[in-house]
C-alpha positions, 0 to 999 in steps of 0.5 A: 500500500502506497502513501497515495493509497492511504491518502485516498482512504481519507480524502472525501468527495470534496477533496478534503483530507480528514482522518479521525479516531475515537478518543473515549472508550467504545460502548456498543449497543445493538438493536433489532437482532437475536442474542446470537447475532448480538454476540457476533456483532459485539465480538467483531467490535471487540476484535477491531478495538483490540486491533486498534489498541483502543479500549471498550467500556461498560458505559459512556458517562454522557450517552450510556452507549456511544456505538449504536447499531440498528438492524431493520427491514424498512427505513421508516422503522427508525421513526418509531424508535423512542428518543432517536430523533433527539440523538439524530437531528433531522431524522425524518429528512434523513429517512426520506432521503435514504428511502428515495435513494434505496440505500441499505446502510448509513452511518452518522458520527458525532464528534468531540470538540477537537473533531475526534469521534465521540459517537457513531450510529450505524443503520443497516436495512436488511434487504436481500443483498445484506441478508445474504452476507454472513452475520460475522462478515457483516459485523466485521465490515461494519466495525472496521468502517466505524473505528475510523472516520474514513472517506465517503469513497473508501471501500466503495469499490473494494471491501475492507475484507478479503476471503481466505482460500477456505472461504473465511472473511478476514480483514485485509492486512493493509487495512489492519495496518492503517488502523493500528497506525492511526491509533499509535499514541504519537499520532493525532486524534484528528488530522486534516493535512494529507501529510498525515498519510505519510505518517501512517505509512511510516508507522506500518500502514504500508502492509501489503496484501 
């Protein structure tokens, strides 16, 4: 993986470079699934957080949970979730936009004063396409997408996961390297200068396929 490849992972459609990581410990909560799937999602979260060298906690002092994952069949179901509108400003307009676009997933972040990730809301509409993805693969991919503020174009053409010869989905090693590098204690929580990609590369983000 070259520095330019890493830079592309955090360069948004408007040309802005922006990378942010979590500051506070991650506290996940999952809605709309059975206990077996709940364990799979939390297990994937634990694995990605451990990879990053970050921390999890039982509760967030301000929000209770700060990584909220919602599974549902239709976007309109979100309008019936108690108090969600208070956590997600413009919820009605968001739902209307996602229904119109036919989207099956969406992610919203909230940020600390310095721009570090404070909370993340992951919405997964389980249409035919997502329903065909094994729960473990879906959970791992979503946790990878939530551990950093990636570009809106990152993973659009290529998943962060790879498939081993025996058919098991695993995190691509070069993406794992970028995550570890971004959480290096010497790296900033937030970066908007593309030279940050060079620093990620120097700290191990150059891992190859």
